[in-house]
C-alpha angles and dihedrals in degrees: 000000000000138000108240130187118203112194111200103025099190127123100329098020092050093051090046090052092053093047093050092047090051087055089057101260123141099244127191119188125197122205135168089233127061093236109127123223096211119191092111092304115136109227125209129177121232143138116219090208089062114057091193089070092055099061096099104054119163111263130244096027111181100180128031119198117188109199099152118152118206109243090216130047100227139106090250093049094048092048091049098046102034113028098026094032094057091047091050093051094047091048092050093051093045092049088056091051094250123147111181118201093240144355127214127199127193104223130165142245086241086091086078121081101193115125099159100094091257122145114263127200140156091288096052120114118266116213104144120196097195123080088234093057093044094051094046090051089052089051091050090052092048090053093046091051092050125102095256126077104253146191129199117204114203111210122190124207108340119212135179139090112001094010100100104141095114093041090054090046090056093043090055092051097260112189134209123176113241090227134083088032117238108202122207135187125204142188130190116241090238089056089052088056090046093052092051093046091049094051093045091053091049091055092047089051089056095252123140122251129190126252093237133036128177103208117192141124120283096243117077111195136185119252089238092056096047093048091049091047090053093047090053091054098040088055095199099090130065107240121229094232 
């Protein structure tokens, strides 16, 4: 069993911590708040935007998982909590003489710029137009240039418990024209956890993993179709079709 540090133990990171602890790993979870996760997960308090709070990392970390979510949706916030945050954590571990076997970062498909209905995979060009995509790409590069072998997992739109924006959009009669087609890709939060757990176990088993993964479901769908599908099942809204 391995000693694993999860930095940013919120929705996905917190669930991952519990799953890994249930598998017998020694899991440490860092949060900005002092709220403990429980379930045999060791909780520590730290803020990646403040290096002074990262001076007392647990020792002998074998796997680092960076699942921090910026508390503010702004270029400054993303730069502080992704690009700078990753650099601060790597610096703190290196200063303590730690060299984990591998680091994982939960990135986003917003690093892609394609909007022409073309297929996108790990080899596709990345030239993001949004500040979010640009900052996440910078964070990926910072991790790749670090001293630890690393993998960035690009997740598209995440859905699941507590993520009801699109459901509410459909419930309120949200409309999207069928043409031109707007394609979307999704992944359930539990599948995000599963992907991370799978890759961590591969590394611990001595198997090679890639530096980039695009993790999403296998069924792209247009925004029009998914909104109409939801309206049909909610039953409270007149569909557009």
